[in-house]
N, C-alpha and C positions, 0 to 999 in steps of 0.2 A: 770161865775166862777171868783172868786177873783184872783188878781195877786200877791199873796204873796209867790209864788214858787221861792224864791231866798234865797241865804245864808244870814244869819243875819249880819247886819252892825256891824262893830266893833268886830267881832268874832276873835278867835285866828288864827294865821298863821298856816300853815300845820306843821311846825317844833316846834310849841309851845305846852305846856300842854293843853290837851283837843282839840287840833287840829289834823288834819289827812286827808289823801286822801281816795280814794276808797278802797284800800287794805292795804296800809302802813300808819304808822309804824306797824310792826308785833307785837311788845311788848307794844303798846299803850303808856300811859303816862310814864311808867317806862323807855322806850327808849328815850322819850323826855327829860328826866332829865340827860342823859349822857353828858359828855363834848363835846362841839361843834367840837373840833379838831378830836376826835375819830369818831364821827358821820360823819364828812365830809369825812374822809378817807374810812370808811366803805361804805358810800353811793356812792363814786366815784368808788370803786372797784365793788360794786354791780351793778352800772350803766353799767360799761364796760362789766361785765359778762352777763347782760341782753341784751346788744347789740349783743353778741355772740349768745345768745339764739334766738333772733328775726331773726338773719341771718339764723340760722339752720331751724327754722320752715318756713321761707320764701322759703328755699330750697324745703321743702316738698310741700308747696303751689304752687310753680312754676312747680313741677313735676305733680301735679294734673291738672294744667292749660294746660301743654303740652299734657296730655292725653285727656282732654276735647276738645282742639282745633285741635287735630289730627284725630278726628272722620271722618270716610268716609262713603259715601252712594253710592248706585248704581242708576244712573239717565239715562234718555234717552237723548242722544246727537243728536240734529236735524242736526247739521253740518256733523257729521261723519255717521249719520244714524244708530246708534247702541247704546247699553248701554255702559256706562263707569263709572269708580269709580271717585268720586269727594270728595275732602275735604270740609266739611261743612263750616268751618270758613275761611273767607278770611284772609290771613296773616296780612295785614295792620289793619283790624278791630280787629283781635286778639291782635295785639301789642298795640293798643290804648285802649282796654277795659280790658280784663282779664290779659294780660301780664303787662300792666301798673299798674293795681291793685296789681298784684303779686310783682312787683319790688318796688312799693311805698306803700305797704300795711301799714307799721308802721306809716308813716307820715299821710296817709289818715285816718286810724283808730284812731290815736291820736286826730285828730280834731273831728271826728264823736263822739267818746266816751266822749271827753271833753265837748260836747254840752249838755250832759245829766247828772243829772236828772232835771237841772234847765232851760233847753232850752236857754242857754247863750253861748256866744263864749268863749271857753276855753282859759286860759292864754298861754298855750304852743302851741296849735294846729296851728293857723294861722301863727305865727312866725316861727314854725318849717317848714311849707310848703314853705315859702319864703326863709328861710335859706337853706333848702335842695335844692331848685331850684338854688340858687346862687352857692352852692358847686358843684352841678351836672354840670351846664353849664360852669362854669369857671375852677374849679379845675379838674374835670374828663376830660374835654376837653383838659386841659393842659397836663395831664398825657398821654392821647391818642396821642397828637401831638408829644411828645418826644419819645414815645414807638416804633415808626416805625424805623426799623434799616437801616443802610447803605445808607442814602440819598434817600431812596424810598419815595413815596407818596401814600396816600390813599385818594380817593375822594368819595363823595356821588354818588351812582348810580341812585337812584330814586329821581331825583331832584324835581319832581312834588310834591311828598308826603312830602319831606323835606321842601320845600318852604311853604307848608301849615302849617306843625307843627311848623316851625320856626316863622312864622307870629303869630300863636296863642300862642306860648310860650311867646311872648312879649305882645300881645294884652290881654291875660288873666290877666296880672298884671296891665296893664293900666286900664283894666276894674275895677279892685279892687280900683284903685285911683278914678275912676269916681263915683262909688257907695258910697265910704267911705268919699270922700272929696268934690265932686262937686254936684252930683244929690241930694242925701239926706245925708248931712254930719253926720257922727257918727252913722247912723242907716242903717239898711237893710230892705227895704220894701218887701212885698210879690212879687211884680213885679220884683224887682232886684234879689231876691233869685231864682225865677223861671227862669228868663232869664239866670242867671249864670249857672244853671243846664242844661238848654236847649242848651247852647253853647257847652257843651260836645257832644251832639248828632250832632250838626252842624259840629263840628270838625271831628267826625267819618265819617259822610256822605261825606264830601268834600274829606277827605283822601282816602276813598274808591273809589270815582269817579276818583281821580287822579291816584290811583293804577291801576285801570282798564282801564285807558286811555280815560275816557269819559269827562274829562275837557279839554278845549282848551290848546294845547301845552303840553299835558301829554301823547301823544302816545308813546308806548314802542319802544325803539330802538332794533335792532336785538341783540341777546345775543352774548357776546364775548366768547372767548375760556376759559374754566375753566376745571380743572381736576375733572370730574364729570361723572357719568355713562352715561350721554347723549352725551358725546363727540364722534364725528364721527372719523373714521380713518384719514381723511384728517386734522381735527383739531388737533389730537394727533401728526400727522407728522409735522404740522406747529409749534406746541409747542416744539417738540424735536429740530427742526431746530433753533428756537429762543434760546433755552437753550444752544445748542452747539455753536451758534454764540456768545452768551454773555459770557459764562464761559469756553468754550473749545477751544478758539482760540490758546492758547499756552500750552494746556495740553490735554491728552487723557482721556475723561470721560468714566467711566464704565457705564453699563446699570443701575445699582443700583443708581449711582450718578445722572444720568439723571432723573430717576423716582422721587427721593427725591427733586431735584431742580424744577421739574415740579409741585410738590405739593406746594413747597415754593412760586413759582412765580404765579401759576394759581389756587391754591387750593380754592375750594368753601367754603362758610361760614357755620358755625353751627348756630343753632337757638339762639335767645336771651336767652331763658330759659336755654338752655344747658350751655351757657357761665356763667350765673348767678349761676347755681347749681354747676358747676365745680369750680368756684372761691370760693364759700362757703365751699365746701368739702375740697379744697386744704388747706385753712388756718385753718380748724377745725380738720384736721387729718382724714377725712372721705374717703370714696371710690371715687376715681376720675372716671369721665366718659369720659374724653378726653385723658386719658393716660399721662404717665410721659414723654415718648419720642415719640411724634407724628411724622408722616412723614414730616409734615411742619417744626417741630423743627430740624429734621435731615437735611432737605434741607437748613434751615437757617445756620446751623453749617457748612455745605459744602460750602455755598456761602461766608461765612466770611473767611474760610480758603483759598478759591481761590482768594478772593478779596485782601487778604493781601500778598499772595505768588506769584501772577501772575506778570509777567514782560513782556512787549511787545518786539517783535523781533526788532522793530525799535530802542528801547533804547539800545539793545545789539549791534546794528550795527553802532552806532555813535562813537565808540572808535577811537581815533586818531591813525593812522598807515597806514598799507597797506589797499587797497580796500577790502571790504568784500562782498562776494556774498552769498545770502541766500534767503529763502522763506519769502514772506511778512507776512504770517501767518503759523503756524505749524499745523493747523487743519482746514478742510473744512467739512461742513455737507450739503448734497444735497439730494433732492428727487430722487428716481429712474427714474422718468419721466422727469427729467430736460433736457436730451439729451446730452448736452456738458457742462463740468465744466472747467472754466479757472483758472489756478493756477499761482498766481503772483510770479515772481522772481525779486529781485532788487539788485543793487550794491550800496554800501554806498556812493561812490563818482565817479566822472569822472576819468576813468583810463588814464594814459599817453600813454599806448600802448594797442593793441588789446588783449582781453581776451576771451578764449573759455572754456565753461563748458559743459560737457556731462551730460545728464539726462536719467533716465530709470524708468519705473514703476515696481512695485514688488507686488506680491500677498500677501494678508492677508487672512481674511475669505472670502473676495470677490475674485473671480478667473477671470483671463484674459480670454476673449473669451466667458465667460458665464455671467459675471456681468459688465465687462468694456472692452474696447479695449486697448490692450497694446500699450504703446508709448515709444519711445526713440529718442534721437536726440542731437543736439548741440545748445547751446545758445551763442551768440556772443555779447560782450560788447566792446565799444571802445570810443575814444574821441568824435566821431561824431554820436554815437548811443544812443538811449534812456536808461535811468537809470533803467527802469522797462520793463520786457517782460513777456509774458504769455505762459504757456504750456497748450494746450487744450487736454482734455481726454473725449472720448465718453462713456457715461453710457448706458448700455444695459438694457432695461426694460423687465423683465420676466413676464410670464403669471400668475404664481402662487405666493402665499404669501411667503415672505422670512423674516427672522429676519434682524435687522440692521447689515450691514456688513461694512468692511473697507478694503482698499488697500493703497499702498504707492507710492510716487514718490520720487526718490532720486537724488541728485546731486553727481556725481561720482568723486572719487579722481583720478582715472586713466585717462590719456589723457588730463590733465589740460594744458592749454596754457596761459602763462602770470604769472606775480607775484601778487598773491592775496591770500586771506584766505577765508575759509568758515565762514558764520555767526554762529549764536547760534546752528543751527542744519542743516544738509544737507538732512533731510528727512521731508516730509510733509505727514500727514494722511488725507485720504479722506473717510469720513463716508457716506455711502449710506443708506438712510432711505426709506424703502419700503412703497409705497402708493397705493398698489393694494386694490381692494374693497373686504373685507371679508364678506360683506352682513350685514343684520340686523335681529334681533331676534323678534319673537312674538309668543304668544300662538296660537295653532291651533284652540282652542275653548276657548273663554274668559269667558263664563258663562256655568256652568254645573249643572243640577239638578239631585240629587241623591234620588231615592225613599227610603222611610222608610223601614227598614228590621230588622228582629230579628237575622240575621246572619251577620258577618263581611263582608264588601265589599272592593274591591280594585279598585281605579280609576287611570287612566293613564293621566298624564299631558304631552301633546305632545307639543314640542317647535319646531317651523319652522324657517328655515334660508332662507331668501329671498334676492334678488338683489345682489347676489354674494356668492361664496362659497370658496374664496381664503384663504388658510392658516388655521392653527389650532386656534380656539377661545374657549372661555369659559365664564360662568357667574355663579353667586351664586344663589341658590334658597332656599326659606324658607317659612314657613307658619305664618299667622297672625290670631289670634282668633278674632271673633266678637261675635255674639250671640252663635255660636258653639265654645266650649272650647276644647283646646288641652288636650288629655288624657281621657276626658269623651266622647266627640263626634267623635274625630279623633285623629290619631297619628301624631304629628307634625314631619316633616322631614326637613332637611337642608343639604346642600352640594354643590358641584361644578358640573355643567353640562358641559361636554366637547364635542367639535365638532372637528373632524379631517379635514384635507384639502379635500374639495369636499363634505363633509357630509352635507346633507340638513335638517335633522331632528334628534331629540333626545328626550328621554322621561324619566320620573321617576314616581314612584308609591307613592300613599298616601292611607293609610288604613282608612276606615270609620268604626267606631265601631258599633256593634249591639246595637240598642236602639229603643224603641218605642217613637216617638216624638209627642207631642201635638200641636206643632207649627213649622213653618219653621225656620230654623237656618242657619246661613251663616258663612263661614270663607274664607280667601283669601290666594292664593299662589302667591308669589312674585318672580320675577327674578330681580336681582340687580347686581351691580359691574361687568359689562361686561369687558372682557379682549380681546383686539384686534378687537372689534366690537362695535355695538351700538344697541339701541332698535328702532323699528319703531315708528315714531312720531304719527301715527294714532292708535296705540294700546292703550288699556285701561292702564292708567298710564303714557301715553305720552312718551316722550323721556327719562324720568327719570327712569322708571322701566316698567316692564310688570306685569299685574295683571290678575289673573284668579280667578273668584268668584265661590265658590262652595256653592250651595243651597241645604241643607239637608231638604227634604220635610217631612211634617208632615204625620202621618198615617191617615187613614180614621176615622171620628168621629163615635160615637155609635148610631147616629140617634135620640137621645133624646134632643139634643140641649145643653147638658152639656159639650160635647167635644168642641163645638164652644165657649162656655163661658169660659172654662178653658184655651183655647188657648190664650185668650186676657189677662187673669189675672194671669196666671201661672208665678211664680218667676223662673228665670233661676238659679237653684241651682248649675250648673256647674261653673258659674262665682263666686259664693260664695266659692266653693271649692278651686278654684285658688287663690282667695283673702285670704282665710284662710292660705294657704301654704305660701304666700308672707308675711302675718302677722308675722309668725314665723321668716322669713328671716330678717324682719326689726329689731327685737330684737337682733338677732345674729350680724347684721351689726352694731348695736349701741354699742356692747361690744368691737369689735375689732378695733384697729387703722388701717386705710386703708380699713375697711369695711368687710374684709374677713381674714381667717387665712393666706392665701398667701399674702394678702396685708400687714398684720402685719409684715411679714418677711422683707418687703422692707421699712417699716416705719422708718423715720429718728427720731432723738432725738426731733426735733421741732414737728414732727407729734405726737409723744407720749405726749409731753407737752400739745399741744392743745387738743388732744383727752381726756386727763385726765380732763382738764377744762370743756370740752363739754359733758362728759359722762352723768351727771345728765339730761341735756337738751335732749340728744339723746334718753335716756330711756323714758323720759316723752313724747317726740314727737313720739316715736314708737307706742304709743297708737292710734295715728291717723290711721284710716283704710287705707290700700294701695289703689292705684288708680284703682284696678281691679273692684271695686264695682260701678255699675250704671254708667259706662263710665267715671269714675273719679270724679263725682259730690259729692259723699259721702266724699271722701278725700278732695275735694275743700272746702266744708262747715265746716268740722271738723278742717281743717288746718286754715281756716279763723277765727274760734272761738279761736283757740290756739294763733294765731297772736294777736287777740284782747286781750286775757288774758295777754300775755307778754307786750303788748303795755300799758295796764293799770299799770303794775308794773313799766315800764320805765317812764311813766308820773309821778307817785307818787315819784319814786326815784329821778328823775330830779328836781322836785319841792322841795323835801326835801333837796337835795344838794344845790340848789340855795338859799333856805331860810337860811340854816345853815351858808353858807359863805357870805351871803349878796348880792348875785347876783340876779338881777331882772329876772323874768320869761322870758321876751322877749330875754334877753341876753343868758340865759341858752338854749333857744330854737334854736337860730340861730347859736350857737357854738356847745355845747356838743351834744345835741339831733340830730341836723341836720347832724353833722359829723358821729355820731355813726350809724344812720340809713342809711347813704349813702355809707359807706365804702364797703359793698359787691358789690354794683353797680360799684364802682371804679375798683375793681379787675376784675369784669366781662367785663367791657368796655375795659380795657387795654388788656385782653386776646383776645377779639373780634377784637380790632384794629390791633394787631400783626398778628393774624391768618387768618382774613378775607381779601378777595381781595378788598373789598370796605369798606367805613366808615359808612354805614347805621346802622350796628348793634352796633357800638360803640358810635358815637355822634348823629347819626340820631334819635335814640330812646330817647336820653336825652331831646330833645325839645318836643317830644310827651308826655313823662312822666310829664314834667313841666307843660304842658297845662292841662293834665288830673288831676293833683294834685289840681289845682284851681277849675276847672269846676265840678269835682266829689268830691274831698276831702273837698272843701269849699261849693260848690254849693248845694250838697245834704243836709247836716245838716243845712246850712243857710236857705234853702228853707223851711225845716220843722220848724225851729225855728221861721221864719218870719210868717208862717201861724199860728203857735201856738199863738204868741203874738198879731196878728192882728184879729184872728177869735175865738180862743178858750178861751180867757180871756178878761175881761173888767176891766180896771184899773180906779181908781178915787183917788182924793186927799186924802192923809193919808195912802194909801196902801204902802207896802214895796217897790214896784217898783218906786213910786214917791220919796220915801226917798233915794233910791239907785241912781236915775238919776235925781236930782233936776233941772239941767240946760236943760234937754231934755224934761222932763215931760210936761211943759206948752204947747209945740208945738204938742205933741202927747199924749193928756190926757188919752185916753183909752188904751194906751199901744202899744209898737212897739219893734221890736228886735233891741237891741243896740249893735253896734260894734264900739267902739271909735277908730278913726283913729290913733291919737297920734303917738307913736313911730312906729307902724305898717305902717302908711302912709309914713313916712320918709324912712323906710326900703324898702318898695315896690318901691318908687320913685327912690331910689339909685340903686336898682336891675335893674329896667327898663333901666336906662342909661347904666349900665354895660353890660346888655344883648344885647342892640343894638350895642354897641361897639364890643362885642365879635363876634356876628354873622356877622357884617360888616367885621371884620378881617378875618373870615373864608372865606367869599365870595371873598375878595381880594386875599387870598392865592390860592384859586381855579383858579382865573383868571391869576395870575402872575407865580405860580410855578406848577400848574396843579393838586393840591389836597389840601383838608382841613387839612390833617394830614401829618406829616413827612416833607421831604424836606432837604435842606442842613443843616448840624448840627448847625451852628451858627444861622440860621434863625429859626429853629424849637425851639431851646432853648430860643431865644429871644421872640418868640410867647408865649411859656409856661410861662416864667417869667412875661410877660405882663398880661396874664390872671390871674395869682396868685396875682399880684399887684392889679388888679381890684377887686378880691375877698377880699383882705385885706382892700381896700378902703370901700367896702360894709360893712364889719364887723365893722370897726372903726366908720364910720358914724352912723351905726345903734346903736352902743353902746353909742356914744356921745349924741344921741337924745333919748335914752331909758327913760329919765325922763319925756318926753312929755306926 
């Protein structure tokens, strides 16, 4: 095959008459004759609007990926000796494959689409990937560092996976330097293209092994306390004590404040996809999925209020004047099983004469004799006696579960001996946290087969309470469709299942609809959100939830063999019915700011403004089928096609803008295009940094995405192009390929895939240096201040400014050498 599949030499630029991209300019040569100033303004506005569009369709794409990667199956667990439900996708594998593709789809597709139809490296694609990597690692990390409030820190939890992705995030770009400047300068051979793509799979396998603890040094540590359905009563009690010790020393915290602060301090993370979708919908005026006022945000607000208003007792007791006698702290929080609590009383200075102070306990919700032993007595302070003394109170452990209670110890005015004053308060509050065992929940039967019937049936889901029955507890229950669909095959139920003190079991009913089935279908019943209890770790679902799988059996076949055949080929029309209903909801959601009529009532002026801008895109993307079809795969591929369509427009628009204003394609790629495609990830990472307990979802995924961008975004198209030029065509002197690459053709006479290093090589080299510096700084922060993110205000802002300066250095150097 001749190798003339290249654009003609000396042809018009994209912004000139007879020039053009894949789709733009829309008006052809008529548009090319408009004044450059008008065109530049229109192209810039259009490019920004397209960035909004690609963020919205990436929202849909991530929703499909969330559906695909959340698929569950029933397997035989040899360790537990029974069947259990398992998620098909490993979270780390999902993050490095589909999730990375979803968050970086515009950058990756810009490079893939740019390689065709000429099988050449596009002018925007490679530079966009490097520019996006620089922005992601340096600027997004800077935003995440300063986003952590109040001197707190966040650190990477899964250090093994992060170490691998961090290494590959630098190695990937060093590898680009090797193949473009050292191994075969300015060309990519088939071996280099294949190796680049294979490194993607090496990364996935190594990260998977690290995630599962199968690499040396990657064994999983025991999980810490988080506010999660899996928390045991003991963990919850420990968390309450920590909250009261940290925030309640000088004030009485209500139970609502304690709950909010527990979410703030120990709240578990949302998925990467949820943060991305929430960020996109927030700035586009769409329906939020994490809520406007989350428990975490309520806790943050309370923490800030307490942090600015609290004043220690010792500060109040250092006033010059008479000696002051007072409690060392105004609040104590103890477990019911502690036995004895010591309450410190101190005098501000050595008295010149003997001082006597009476004290006595006083009931609150905790009662003397039932919850604690009443105390009273006299404390004596003098010139030769210690400045601090303790009052000991015995806590009585009860057999049953009780709510958190409190009582008081007071220093009495009557009977004072000596010249002194009381400190800030003469009363201390002792909060007693119950730590009795309420038991753990599990289904009596985890799999239930229901025969086919032409009459409605009712099944009972029985929940058992084992290893303790102390106190009133509850949990939420709900149904999840699989091949059996709610409404068609069964009636979905949800609600709260409550247990009284001493109750060992409870149940609720689910109706199975009358239907003749040609094949087995399943759905699941979940127990989640336990209150005052936890789930048995050996149950299906583990400690996170309880799962009961309902298998609706097929009816008997007709004996002709047709029934068996249709069982395997029959389409599940119930899934299509559910999908059709959600299809309608998509268009309704696209019309309303906030996604619903109720959401519209709460929409701000900015929500309305962004919604009006986004409505055309929302209506267009509502065409994409919902994730109900085929387990999300139909939505996945349709959304991917839409991302590709918008990416083509972005590529043409960016090239037109750069051409009109005289900006080189490489500069356009590392600035406008890289920033525009990375902004949704910025908002998502900031939200994850603030709301998650660890930094994995914020900066840990940046390194993974940067690696995948090279190995997949460049590796796949470069491998295809290299194979095409090396095996599909045969070039010879006089061909267009020889004329296009006259300095390279003599060394590779029959043709090879050309990717000139030039400015790309300098850009990659600069990024590698900045990346190593950035990652080294994060490692140093972890070692010296205990976390990659946050820390003392001055230090975190200094870190952020340093990272932004590194990004600016990368941009400036890349622009200066763009003529290469």
